mmCIF file as Biopython writes it, N, C-alpha, C and O atoms, coordinates in Angstrom:
data_model
#
loop_
_atom_site.group_PDB
_atom_site.id
_atom_site.type_symbol
_atom_site.label_atom_id
_atom_site.label_alt_id
_atom_site.label_comp_id
_atom_site.label_asym_id
_atom_site.label_entity_id
_atom_site.label_seq_id
_atom_site.pdbx_PDB_ins_code
_atom_site.Cartn_x
_atom_site.Cartn_y
_atom_site.Cartn_z
_atom_site.occupancy
_atom_site.B_iso_or_equiv
_atom_site.auth_seq_id
_atom_site.auth_asym_id
_atom_site.pdbx_PDB_model_num
ATOM 1   N N  . MET A ? 1  ? 0.815   -1.193  0.000   1.0 0.0 1  A 1 
ATOM 2   C CA . MET A ? 1  ? 0.000   0.000   0.000   1.0 0.0 1  A 1 
ATOM 3   C C  . MET A ? 1  ? 0.858   1.256   0.000   1.0 0.0 1  A 1 
ATOM 4   O O  . MET A ? 1  ? 0.394   2.330   -0.384  1.0 0.0 1  A 1 
ATOM 5   N N  . SER A ? 2  ? 2.103   1.124   0.428   1.0 0.0 2  A 1 
ATOM 6   C CA . SER A ? 2  ? 2.999   2.281   0.390   1.0 0.0 2  A 1 
ATOM 7   C C  . SER A ? 2  ? 3.170   2.774   -1.031  1.0 0.0 2  A 1 
ATOM 8   O O  . SER A ? 2  ? 3.294   3.978   -1.259  1.0 0.0 2  A 1 
ATOM 9   N N  . GLU A ? 3  ? 3.178   1.856   -1.995  1.0 0.0 3  A 1 
ATOM 10  C CA . GLU A ? 3  ? 3.294   2.232   -3.403  1.0 0.0 3  A 1 
ATOM 11  C C  . GLU A ? 3  ? 2.165   3.171   -3.817  1.0 0.0 3  A 1 
ATOM 12  O O  . GLU A ? 3  ? 2.365   4.066   -4.638  1.0 0.0 3  A 1 
ATOM 13  N N  . GLY A ? 4  ? 0.996   2.967   -3.255  1.0 0.0 4  A 1 
ATOM 14  C CA . GLY A ? 4  ? -0.155  3.800   -3.567  1.0 0.0 4  A 1 
ATOM 15  C C  . GLY A ? 4  ? -0.280  5.008   -2.665  1.0 0.0 4  A 1 
ATOM 16  O O  . GLY A ? 4  ? -1.312  5.680   -2.653  1.0 0.0 4  A 1 
ATOM 17  N N  . ARG A ? 5  ? 0.777   5.287   -1.906  1.0 0.0 5  A 1 
ATOM 18  C CA . ARG A ? 5  ? 0.804   6.427   -0.982  1.0 0.0 5  A 1 
ATOM 19  C C  . ARG A ? 5  ? -0.289  6.334   0.089   1.0 0.0 5  A 1 
ATOM 20  O O  . ARG A ? 5  ? -0.785  7.349   0.579   1.0 0.0 5  A 1 
ATOM 21  N N  . ILE A ? 6  ? -0.649  5.107   0.437   1.0 0.0 6  A 1 
ATOM 22  C CA . ILE A ? 6  ? -1.607  4.891   1.527   1.0 0.0 6  A 1 
ATOM 23  C C  . ILE A ? 6  ? -0.841  5.068   2.833   1.0 0.0 6  A 1 
ATOM 24  O O  . ILE A ? 6  ? 0.167   4.391   3.037   1.0 0.0 6  A 1 
ATOM 25  N N  . PRO A ? 7  ? -1.280  5.949   3.719   1.0 0.0 7  A 1 
ATOM 26  C CA . PRO A ? 7  ? -0.571  6.130   4.990   1.0 0.0 7  A 1 
ATOM 27  C C  . PRO A ? 7  ? -0.474  4.816   5.767   1.0 0.0 7  A 1 
ATOM 28  O O  . PRO A ? 7  ? -1.410  4.016   5.776   1.0 0.0 7  A 1 
ATOM 29  N N  . SER A ? 8  ? 0.657   4.612   6.408   1.0 0.0 8  A 1 
ATOM 30  C CA . SER A ? 8  ? 0.866   3.353   7.134   1.0 0.0 8  A 1 
ATOM 31  C C  . SER A ? 8  ? -0.165  3.143   8.237   1.0 0.0 8  A 1 
ATOM 32  O O  . SER A ? 8  ? -0.508  2.004   8.553   1.0 0.0 8  A 1 
ATOM 33  N N  . ASP A ? 9  ? -0.660  4.225   8.821   1.0 0.0 9  A 1 
ATOM 34  C CA . ASP A ? 9  ? -1.704  4.087   9.852   1.0 0.0 9  A 1 
ATOM 35  C C  . ASP A ? 9  ? -2.951  3.416   9.269   1.0 0.0 9  A 1 
ATOM 36  O O  . ASP A ? 9  ? -3.581  2.585   9.923   1.0 0.0 9  A 1 
ATOM 37  N N  . TRP A ? 10 ? -3.294  3.782   8.048   1.0 0.0 10 A 1 
ATOM 38  C CA . TRP A ? 10 ? -4.472  3.193   7.394   1.0 0.0 10 A 1 
ATOM 39  C C  . TRP A ? 10 ? -4.220  1.725   7.090   1.0 0.0 10 A 1 
ATOM 40  O O  . TRP A ? 10 ? -5.086  0.881   7.323   1.0 0.0 10 A 1 
ATOM 41  N N  . ALA A ? 11 ? -3.037  1.420   6.570   1.0 0.0 11 A 1 
ATOM 42  C CA . ALA A ? 11 ? -2.700  0.025   6.253   1.0 0.0 11 A 1 
ATOM 43  C C  . ALA A ? 11 ? -2.731  -0.826  7.515   1.0 0.0 11 A 1 
ATOM 44  O O  . ALA A ? 11 ? -3.203  -1.962  7.485   1.0 0.0 11 A 1 
ATOM 45  N N  . GLU A ? 12 ? -2.240  -0.294  8.609   1.0 0.0 12 A 1 
ATOM 46  C CA . GLU A ? 12 ? -2.273  -1.015  9.887   1.0 0.0 12 A 1 
ATOM 47  C C  . GLU A ? 12 ? -3.714  -1.295  10.311  1.0 0.0 12 A 1 
ATOM 48  O O  . GLU A ? 12 ? -4.015  -2.372  10.825  1.0 0.0 12 A 1 
ATOM 49  N N  . GLN A ? 13 ? -4.588  -0.337  10.097  1.0 0.0 13 A 1 
ATOM 50  C CA . GLN A ? 13 ? -6.003  -0.525  10.429  1.0 0.0 13 A 1 
ATOM 51  C C  . GLN A ? 13 ? -6.630  -1.601  9.549   1.0 0.0 13 A 1 
ATOM 52  O O  . GLN A ? 13 ? -7.429  -2.407  10.027  1.0 0.0 13 A 1 
ATOM 53  N N  . VAL A ? 14 ? -6.271  -1.619  8.260   1.0 0.0 14 A 1 
ATOM 54  C CA . VAL A ? 14 ? -6.823  -2.607  7.329   1.0 0.0 14 A 1 
ATOM 55  C C  . VAL A ? 14 ? -6.497  -4.026  7.793   1.0 0.0 14 A 1 
ATOM 56  O O  . VAL A ? 14 ? -7.345  -4.916  7.721   1.0 0.0 14 A 1 
ATOM 57  N N  . ILE A ? 15 ? -5.266  -4.235  8.271   1.0 0.0 15 A 1 
ATOM 58  C CA . ILE A ? 15 ? -4.892  -5.586  8.714   1.0 0.0 15 A 1 
ATOM 59  C C  . ILE A ? 15 ? -5.147  -5.790  10.209  1.0 0.0 15 A 1 
ATOM 60  O O  . ILE A ? 15 ? -4.677  -6.756  10.810  1.0 0.0 15 A 1 
ATOM 61  N N  . ASN A ? 16 ? -5.899  -4.860  10.792  1.0 0.0 16 A 1 
ATOM 62  C CA . ASN A ? 16 ? -6.398  -4.956  12.159  1.0 0.0 16 A 1 
ATOM 63  C C  . ASN A ? 16 ? -5.314  -4.955  13.227  1.0 0.0 16 A 1 
ATOM 64  O O  . ASN A ? 16 ? -5.468  -5.591  14.270  1.0 0.0 16 A 1 
ATOM 65  N N  . HIS A ? 17 ? -4.202  -4.233  12.969  1.0 0.0 17 A 1 
ATOM 66  C CA . HIS A ? 17 ? -3.204  -4.060  14.013  1.0 0.0 17 A 1 
ATOM 67  C C  . HIS A ? 17 ? -3.743  -3.044  15.013  1.0 0.0 17 A 1 
ATOM 68  O O  . HIS A ? 17 ? -4.388  -2.066  14.634  1.0 0.0 17 A 1 
ATOM 69  N N  . LYS A ? 18 ? -3.479  -3.279  16.255  1.0 0.0 18 A 1 
ATOM 70  C CA . LYS A ? 18 ? -3.962  -2.398  17.313  1.0 0.0 18 A 1 
ATOM 71  C C  . LYS A ? 18 ? -2.921  -1.349  17.661  1.0 0.0 18 A 1 
ATOM 72  O O  . LYS A ? 18 ? -1.721  -1.626  17.660  1.0 0.0 18 A 1 
ATOM 73  N N  . ALA A ? 19 ? -3.384  -0.149  17.956  1.0 0.0 19 A 1 
ATOM 74  C CA . ALA A ? 19 ? -2.503  0.936   18.365  1.0 0.0 19 A 1 
ATOM 75  C C  . ALA A ? 19 ? -1.991  0.667   19.780  1.0 0.0 19 A 1 
ATOM 76  O O  . ALA A ? 19 ? -2.580  -0.105  20.535  1.0 0.0 19 A 1 
ATOM 77  N N  . ALA A ? 20 ? -0.895  1.314   20.113  1.0 0.0 20 A 1 
ATOM 78  C CA . ALA A ? 20 ? -0.319  1.142   21.450  1.0 0.0 20 A 1 
ATOM 79  C C  . ALA A ? 20 ? -0.340  2.465   22.203  1.0 0.0 20 A 1 
ATOM 80  O O  . ALA A ? 20 ? -0.575  3.526   21.625  1.0 0.0 20 A 1 
ATOM 81  N N  . GLY A ? 21 ? -0.096  2.380   23.481  1.0 0.0 21 A 1 
ATOM 82  C CA . GLY A ? 21 ? 0.038   3.573   24.321  1.0 0.0 21 A 1 
ATOM 83  C C  . GLY A ? 21 ? -1.237  4.379   24.440  1.0 0.0 21 A 1 
ATOM 84  O O  . GLY A ? 21 ? -2.342  3.837   24.412  1.0 0.0 21 A 1 
ATOM 85  N N  . THR A ? 22 ? -1.063  5.694   24.574  1.0 0.0 22 A 1 
ATOM 86  C CA . THR A ? 22 ? -2.214  6.577   24.767  1.0 0.0 22 A 1 
ATOM 87  C C  . THR A ? 22 ? -3.130  6.585   23.547  1.0 0.0 22 A 1 
ATOM 88  O O  . THR A ? 22 ? -4.336  6.796   23.673  1.0 0.0 22 A 1 
ATOM 89  N N  . ARG A ? 23 ? -2.561  6.356   22.373  1.0 0.0 23 A 1 
ATOM 90  C CA . ARG A ? 23 ? -3.383  6.324   21.158  1.0 0.0 23 A 1 
ATOM 91  C C  . ARG A ? 23 ? -4.419  5.203   21.235  1.0 0.0 23 A 1 
ATOM 92  O O  . ARG A ? 23 ? -5.556  5.375   20.798  1.0 0.0 23 A 1 
ATOM 93  N N  . ALA A ? 24 ? -4.032  4.076   21.780  1.0 0.0 24 A 1 
ATOM 94  C CA . ALA A ? 24 ? -4.957  2.947   21.905  1.0 0.0 24 A 1 
ATOM 95  C C  . ALA A ? 24 ? -6.128  3.282   22.829  1.0 0.0 24 A 1 
ATOM 96  O O  . ALA A ? 24 ? -7.229  2.758   22.663  1.0 0.0 24 A 1 
ATOM 97  N N  . VAL A ? 25 ? -5.887  4.134   23.776  1.0 0.0 25 A 1 
ATOM 98  C CA . VAL A ? 25 ? -6.919  4.484   24.760  1.0 0.0 25 A 1 
ATOM 99  C C  . VAL A ? 25 ? -7.779  5.653   24.286  1.0 0.0 25 A 1 
ATOM 100 O O  . VAL A ? 25 ? -9.003  5.613   24.417  1.0 0.0 25 A 1 
ATOM 101 N N  . TYR A ? 26 ? -7.155  6.687   23.742  1.0 0.0 26 A 1 
ATOM 102 C CA . TYR A ? 26 ? -7.870  7.925   23.475  1.0 0.0 26 A 1 
ATOM 103 C C  . TYR A ? 26 ? -8.308  8.138   22.033  1.0 0.0 26 A 1 
ATOM 104 O O  . TYR A ? 26 ? -9.258  8.881   21.788  1.0 0.0 26 A 1 
ATOM 105 N N  . ASP A ? 27 ? -7.644  7.509   21.080  1.0 0.0 27 A 1 
ATOM 106 C CA . ASP A ? 27 ? -8.025  7.689   19.675  1.0 0.0 27 A 1 
ATOM 107 C C  . ASP A ? 27 ? -9.069  6.637   19.322  1.0 0.0 27 A 1 
ATOM 108 O O  . ASP A ? 27 ? -8.728  5.501   18.993  1.0 0.0 27 A 1 
ATOM 109 N N  . LEU A ? 28 ? -10.321 7.011   19.390  1.0 0.0 28 A 1 
ATOM 110 C CA . LEU A ? 28 ? -11.420 6.076   19.169  1.0 0.0 28 A 1 
ATOM 111 C C  . LEU A ? 28 ? -11.976 6.143   17.740  1.0 0.0 28 A 1 
ATOM 112 O O  . LEU A ? 28 ? -13.028 5.573   17.449  1.0 0.0 28 A 1 
ATOM 113 N N  . HIS A ? 29 ? -11.267 6.838   16.862  1.0 0.0 29 A 1 
ATOM 114 C CA . HIS A ? 29 ? -11.683 6.936   15.468  1.0 0.0 29 A 1 
ATOM 115 C C  . HIS A ? 29 ? -11.650 5.537   14.840  1.0 0.0 29 A 1 
ATOM 116 O O  . HIS A ? 29 ? -10.700 4.787   15.061  1.0 0.0 29 A 1 
ATOM 117 N N  . THR A ? 30 ? -12.673 5.182   14.064  1.0 0.0 30 A 1 
ATOM 118 C CA . THR A ? 30 ? -12.766 3.828   13.496  1.0 0.0 30 A 1 
ATOM 119 C C  . THR A ? 30 ? -12.011 3.653   12.189  1.0 0.0 30 A 1 
ATOM 120 O O  . THR A ? 30 ? -11.768 2.521   11.772  1.0 0.0 30 A 1 
ATOM 121 N N  . PHE A ? 31 ? -11.633 4.744   11.530  1.0 0.0 31 A 1 
ATOM 122 C CA . PHE A ? 31 ? -10.891 4.707   10.267  1.0 0.0 31 A 1 
ATOM 123 C C  . PHE A ? 31 ? -11.673 4.018   9.152   1.0 0.0 31 A 1 
ATOM 124 O O  . PHE A ? 31 ? -11.067 3.521   8.203   1.0 0.0 31 A 1 
ATOM 125 N N  . ASP A ? 32 ? -12.978 3.975   9.240   1.0 0.0 32 A 1 
ATOM 126 C CA . ASP A ? 32 ? -13.782 3.289   8.216   1.0 0.0 32 A 1 
ATOM 127 C C  . ASP A ? 32 ? -13.570 3.873   6.823   1.0 0.0 32 A 1 
ATOM 128 O O  . ASP A ? 32 ? -13.341 3.126   5.871   1.0 0.0 32 A 1 
ATOM 129 N N  . GLN A ? 33 ? -13.643 5.194   6.689   1.0 0.0 33 A 1 
ATOM 130 C CA . GLN A ? 33 ? -13.469 5.815   5.375   1.0 0.0 33 A 1 
ATOM 131 C C  . GLN A ? 33 ? -12.046 5.621   4.857   1.0 0.0 33 A 1 
ATOM 132 O O  . GLN A ? 33 ? -11.840 5.387   3.666   1.0 0.0 33 A 1 
ATOM 133 N N  . GLU A ? 34 ? -11.073 5.718   5.750   1.0 0.0 34 A 1 
ATOM 134 C CA . GLU A ? 34 ? -9.682  5.542   5.357   1.0 0.0 34 A 1 
ATOM 135 C C  . GLU A ? 34 ? -9.415  4.099   4.923   1.0 0.0 34 A 1 
ATOM 136 O O  . GLU A ? 34 ? -8.713  3.859   3.941   1.0 0.0 34 A 1 
ATOM 137 N N  . LYS A ? 35 ? -9.972  3.154   5.656   1.0 0.0 35 A 1 
ATOM 138 C CA . LYS A ? 35 ? -9.806  1.745   5.279   1.0 0.0 35 A 1 
ATOM 139 C C  . LYS A ? 35 ? -10.465 1.474   3.927   1.0 0.0 35 A 1 
ATOM 140 O O  . LYS A ? 35 ? -9.926  0.717   3.119   1.0 0.0 35 A 1 
ATOM 141 N N  . ARG A ? 36 ? -11.618 2.080   3.674   1.0 0.0 36 A 1 
ATOM 142 C CA . ARG A ? 36 ? -12.297 1.921   2.383   1.0 0.0 36 A 1 
ATOM 143 C C  . ARG A ? 36 ? -11.425 2.458   1.260   1.0 0.0 36 A 1 
ATOM 144 O O  . ARG A ? 36 ? -11.303 1.825   0.211   1.0 0.0 36 A 1 
ATOM 145 N N  . GLN A ? 37 ? -10.813 3.629   1.473   1.0 0.0 37 A 1 
ATOM 146 C CA . GLN A ? 37 ? -9.930  4.215   0.471   1.0 0.0 37 A 1 
ATOM 147 C C  . GLN A ? 37 ? -8.744  3.290   0.190   1.0 0.0 37 A 1 
ATOM 148 O O  . GLN A ? 37 ? -8.387  3.069   -0.967  1.0 0.0 37 A 1 
ATOM 149 N N  . ALA A ? 38 ? -8.144  2.759   1.232   1.0 0.0 38 A 1 
ATOM 150 C CA . ALA A ? 38 ? -6.993  1.866   1.087   1.0 0.0 38 A 1 
ATOM 151 C C  . ALA A ? 38 ? -7.394  0.590   0.353   1.0 0.0 38 A 1 
ATOM 152 O O  . ALA A ? 38 ? -6.667  0.126   -0.524  1.0 0.0 38 A 1 
ATOM 153 N N  . LEU A ? 39 ? -8.532  0.028   0.701   1.0 0.0 39 A 1 
ATOM 154 C CA . LEU A ? 39 ? -8.975  -1.213  0.062   1.0 0.0 39 A 1 
ATOM 155 C C  . LEU A ? 39 ? -9.428  -0.976  -1.376  1.0 0.0 39 A 1 
ATOM 156 O O  . LEU A ? 39 ? -9.264  -1.853  -2.223  1.0 0.0 39 A 1 
ATOM 157 N N  . ASP A ? 40 ? -9.990  0.185   -1.662  1.0 0.0 40 A 1 
ATOM 158 C CA . ASP A ? 40 ? -10.333 0.522   -3.051  1.0 0.0 40 A 1 
ATOM 159 C C  . ASP A ? 40 ? -9.074  0.614   -3.902  1.0 0.0 40 A 1 
ATOM 160 O O  . ASP A ? 40 ? -9.051  0.142   -5.039  1.0 0.0 40 A 1 
ATOM 161 N N  . TRP A ? 41 ? -8.013  1.232   -3.344  1.0 0.0 41 A 1 
ATOM 162 C CA . TRP A ? 41 ? -6.746  1.299   -4.074  1.0 0.0 41 A 1 
ATOM 163 C C  . TRP A ? 41 ? -6.210  -0.111  -4.311  1.0 0.0 41 A 1 
ATOM 164 O O  . TRP A ? 41 ? -5.770  -0.432  -5.415  1.0 0.0 41 A 1 
ATOM 165 N N  . TRP A ? 42 ? -6.246  -0.951  -3.275  1.0 0.0 42 A 1 
ATOM 166 C CA . TRP A ? 42 ? -5.733  -2.323  -3.387  1.0 0.0 42 A 1 
ATOM 167 C C  . TRP A ? 42 ? -6.530  -3.120  -4.426  1.0 0.0 42 A 1 
ATOM 168 O O  . TRP A ? 42 ? -5.945  -3.887  -5.191  1.0 0.0 42 A 1 
ATOM 169 N N  . ALA A ? 43 ? -7.838  -2.949  -4.461  1.0 0.0 43 A 1 
ATOM 170 C CA . ALA A ? 43 ? -8.674  -3.651  -5.442  1.0 0.0 43 A 1 
ATOM 171 C C  . ALA A ? 43 ? -8.299  -3.227  -6.869  1.0 0.0 43 A 1 
ATOM 172 O O  . ALA A ? 43 ? -8.207  -4.067  -7.764  1.0 0.0 43 A 1 
ATOM 173 N N  . ALA A ? 44 ? -8.086  -1.932  -7.073  1.0 0.0 44 A 1 
ATOM 174 C CA . ALA A ? 44 ? -7.693  -1.438  -8.397  1.0 0.0 44 A 1 
ATOM 175 C C  . ALA A ? 44 ? -6.316  -1.969  -8.779  1.0 0.0 44 A 1 
ATOM 176 O O  . ALA A ? 44 ? -6.077  -2.305  -9.939  1.0 0.0 44 A 1 
ATOM 177 N N  . ARG A ? 45 ? -5.416  -2.046  -7.813  1.0 0.0 45 A 1 
ATOM 178 C CA . ARG A ? 45 ? -4.064  -2.562  -8.068  1.0 0.0 45 A 1 
ATOM 179 C C  . ARG A ? 45 ? -4.120  -4.032  -8.469  1.0 0.0 45 A 1 
ATOM 180 O O  . ARG A ? 45 ? -3.475  -4.436  -9.437  1.0 0.0 45 A 1 
ATOM 181 N N  . LEU A ? 46 ? -4.880  -4.827  -7.739  1.0 0.0 46 A 1 
ATOM 182 C CA . LEU A ? 46 ? -5.022  -6.248  -8.075  1.0 0.0 46 A 1 
ATOM 183 C C  . LEU A ? 46 ? -5.681  -6.432  -9.432  1.0 0.0 46 A 1 
ATOM 184 O O  . LEU A ? 46 ? -5.290  -7.308  -10.203 1.0 0.0 46 A 1 
ATOM 185 N N  . ASP A ? 47 ? -6.673  -5.614  -9.722  1.0 0.0 47 A 1 
ATOM 186 C CA . ASP A ? 47 ? -7.347  -5.680  -11.020 1.0 0.0 47 A 1 
ATOM 187 C C  . ASP A ? 47 ? -6.365  -5.405  -12.158 1.0 0.0 47 A 1 
ATOM 188 O O  . ASP A ? 47 ? -6.385  -6.096  -13.176 1.0 0.0 47 A 1 
ATOM 189 N N  . ALA A ? 48 ? -5.516  -4.408  -11.989 1.0 0.0 48 A 1 
ATOM 190 C CA . ALA A ? 48 ? -4.512  -4.083  -13.009 1.0 0.0 48 A 1 
ATOM 191 C C  . ALA A ? 48 ? -3.530  -5.234  -13.187 1.0 0.0 48 A 1 
ATOM 192 O O  . ALA A ? 48 ? -3.134  -5.545  -14.310 1.0 0.0 48 A 1 
ATOM 193 N N  . ILE A ? 49 ? -3.141  -5.861  -12.094 1.0 0.0 49 A 1 
ATOM 194 C CA . ILE A ? 49 ? -2.221  -7.001  -12.177 1.0 0.0 49 A 1 
ATOM 195 C C  . ILE A ? 49 ? -2.885  -8.159  -12.915 1.0 0.0 49 A 1 
ATOM 196 O O  . ILE A ? 49 ? -2.274  -8.759  -13.798 1.0 0.0 49 A 1 
ATOM 197 N N  . LEU A ? 50 ? -4.110  -8.472  -12.567 1.0 0.0 50 A 1 
ATOM 198 C CA . LEU A ? 50 ? -4.809  -9.604  -13.173 1.0 0.0 50 A 1 
ATOM 199 C C  . LEU A ? 50 ? -5.115  -9.372  -14.652 1.0 0.0 50 A 1 
ATOM 200 O O  . LEU A ? 50 ? -5.206  -10.323 -15.429 1.0 0.0 50 A 1 
ATOM 201 N N  . LYS A ? 51 ? -5.272  -8.113  -15.035 1.0 0.0 51 A 1 
ATOM 202 C CA . LYS A ? 51 ? -5.540  -7.788  -16.440 1.0 0.0 51 A 1 
ATOM 203 C C  . LYS A ? 51 ? -4.246  -7.535  -17.212 1.0 0.0 51 A 1 
ATOM 204 O O  . LYS A ? 51 ? -4.278  -7.120  -18.371 1.0 0.0 51 A 1 
ATOM 205 N N  . HIS A ? 52 ? -3.106  -7.787  -16.560 1.0 0.0 52 A 1 
ATOM 206 C CA . HIS A ? 52 ? -1.791  -7.626  -17.171 1.0 0.0 52 A 1 
ATOM 207 C C  . HIS A ? 52 ? -1.547  -6.197  -17.639 1.0 0.0 52 A 1 
ATOM 208 O O  . HIS A ? 52 ? -0.898  -5.983  -18.663 1.0 0.0 52 A 1 
ATOM 209 N N  . GLU A ? 53 ? -2.054  -5.229  -16.908 1.0 0.0 53 A 1 
ATOM 210 C CA . GLU A ? 53 ? -1.856  -3.819  -17.250 1.0 0.0 53 A 1 
ATOM 211 C C  . GLU A ? 53 ? -0.589  -3.256  -16.611 1.0 0.0 53 A 1 
ATOM 212 O O  . GLU A ? 53 ? -0.229  -2.105  -16.858 1.0 0.0 53 A 1 
ATOM 213 N N  . ASP A ? 54 ? 0.079   -4.049  -15.805 1.0 0.0 54 A 1 
ATOM 214 C CA . ASP A ? 54 ? 1.283   -3.605  -15.115 1.0 0.0 54 A 1 
ATOM 215 C C  . ASP A ? 54 ? 2.494   -4.171  -15.837 1.0 0.0 54 A 1 
ATOM 216 O O  . ASP A ? 54 ? 2.642   -5.389  -15.942 1.0 0.0 54 A 1 
ATOM 217 N N  . ALA A ? 55 ? 3.356   -3.304  -16.332 1.0 0.0 55 A 1 
ATOM 218 C CA . ALA A ? 55 ? 4.520   -3.740  -17.108 1.0 0.0 55 A 1 
ATOM 219 C C  . ALA A ? 55 ? 5.495   -4.556  -16.279 1.0 0.0 55 A 1 
ATOM 220 O O  . ALA A ? 55 ? 6.344   -5.249  -16.839 1.0 0.0 55 A 1 
ATOM 221 N N  . ARG A ? 56 ? 5.395   -4.492  -14.955 1.0 0.0 56 A 1 
ATOM 222 C CA . ARG A ? 56 ? 6.323   -5.234  -14.108 1.0 0.0 56 A 1 
ATOM 223 C C  . ARG A ? 56 ? 5.894   -6.681  -13.871 1.0 0.0 56 A 1 
ATOM 224 O O  . ARG A ? 56 ? 6.644   -7.456  -13.279 1.0 0.0 56 A 1 
ATOM 225 N N  . VAL A ? 57 ? 4.709   -7.047  -14.322 1.0 0.0 57 A 1 
ATOM 226 C CA . VAL A ? 57 ? 4.208   -8.411  -14.125 1.0 0.0 57 A 1 
ATOM 227 C C  . VAL A ? 57 ? 4.447   -9.222  -15.379 1.0 0.0 57 A 1 
ATOM 228 O O  . VAL A ? 57 ? 4.025   -8.824  -16.465 1.0 0.0 57 A 1 
ATOM 229 N N  . LEU A ? 58 ? 5.119   -10.354 -15.245 1.0 0.0 58 A 1 
ATOM 230 C CA . LEU A ? 58 ? 5.411   -11.214 -16.382 1.0 0.0 58 A 1 
ATOM 231 C C  . LEU A ? 58 ? 4.252   -12.180 -16.596 1.0 0.0 58 A 1 
ATOM 232 O O  . LEU A ? 58 ? 3.741   -12.770 -15.644 1.0 0.0 58 A 1 
ATOM 233 N N  . VAL A ? 59 ? 3.844   -12.336 -17.847 1.0 0.0 59 A 1 
ATOM 234 C CA . VAL A ? 59 ? 2.771   -13.260 -18.194 1.0 0.0 59 A 1 
ATOM 235 C C  . VAL A ? 59 ? 3.401   -14.550 -18.681 1.0 0.0 59 A 1 
ATOM 236 O O  . VAL A ? 59 ? 4.213   -14.530 -19.606 1.0 0.0 59 A 1 
ATOM 237 N N  . PHE A ? 60 ? 3.045   -15.664 -18.079 1.0 0.0 60 A 1 
ATOM 238 C CA . PHE A ? 60 ? 3.568   -16.958 -18.464 1.0 0.0 60 A 1 
ATOM 239 C C  . PHE A ? 60 ? 2.546   -17.687 -19.336 1.0 0.0 60 A 1 
ATOM 240 O O  . PHE A ? 60 ? 1.338   -17.516 -19.172 1.0 0.0 60 A 1 
ATOM 241 N N  . ALA A ? 61 ? 3.038   -18.485 -20.246 1.0 0.0 61 A 1 
ATOM 242 C CA . ALA A ? 61 ? 2.152   -19.252 -21.116 1.0 0.0 61 A 1 
ATOM 243 C C  . ALA A ? 61 ? 1.361   -20.265 -20.298 1.0 0.0 61 A 1 
ATOM 244 O O  . ALA A ? 61 ? 1.888   -20.871 -19.365 1.0 0.0 61 A 1 
ATOM 245 N N  . GLN A ? 62 ? 0.115   -20.440 -20.648 1.0 0.0 62 A 1 
ATOM 246 C CA . GLN A ? 62 ? -0.747  -21.414 -19.971 1.0 0.0 62 A 1 
ATOM 247 C C  . GLN A ? 62 ? -0.475  -22.805 -20.541 1.0 0.0 62 A 1 
ATOM 248 O O  . GLN A ? 62 ? -0.324  -22.956 -21.753 1.0 0.0 62 A 1 
ATOM 249 N N  . ARG A ? 63 ? -0.414  -23.784 -19.710 1.0 0.0 63 A 1 
ATOM 250 C CA . ARG A ? 63 ? -0.239  -25.160 -20.167 1.0 0.0 63 A 1 
ATOM 251 C C  . ARG A ? 63 ? -1.599  -25.815 -20.319 1.0 0.0 63 A 1 
ATOM 252 O O  . ARG A ? 63 ? -2.526  -25.528 -19.563 1.0 0.0 63 A 1 
ATOM 253 N N  . ALA A ? 64 ? -1.709  -26.683 -21.286 1.0 0.0 64 A 1 
ATOM 254 C CA . ALA A ? 64 ? -2.983  -27.358 -21.549 1.0 0.0 64 A 1 
ATOM 255 C C  . ALA A ? 64 ? -3.288  -28.414 -20.512 1.0 0.0 64 A 1 
ATOM 256 O O  . ALA A ? 64 ? -4.324  -29.074 -20.590 1.0 0.0 64 A 1 
#
């Protein structure tokens, strides 16, 4: 997600990592909109990979 400039705090929320210290106690924000943004970016990235739109992905011949 760093490639998509998704803040690491959002990525941590997506994979359900818990905050530590005072943030864990006082920051009660759910990050729902931020997680949606991060997951929308990830879905678009996976779609591009699966459609071979990314020049960095090598396509291998299918075997019968």
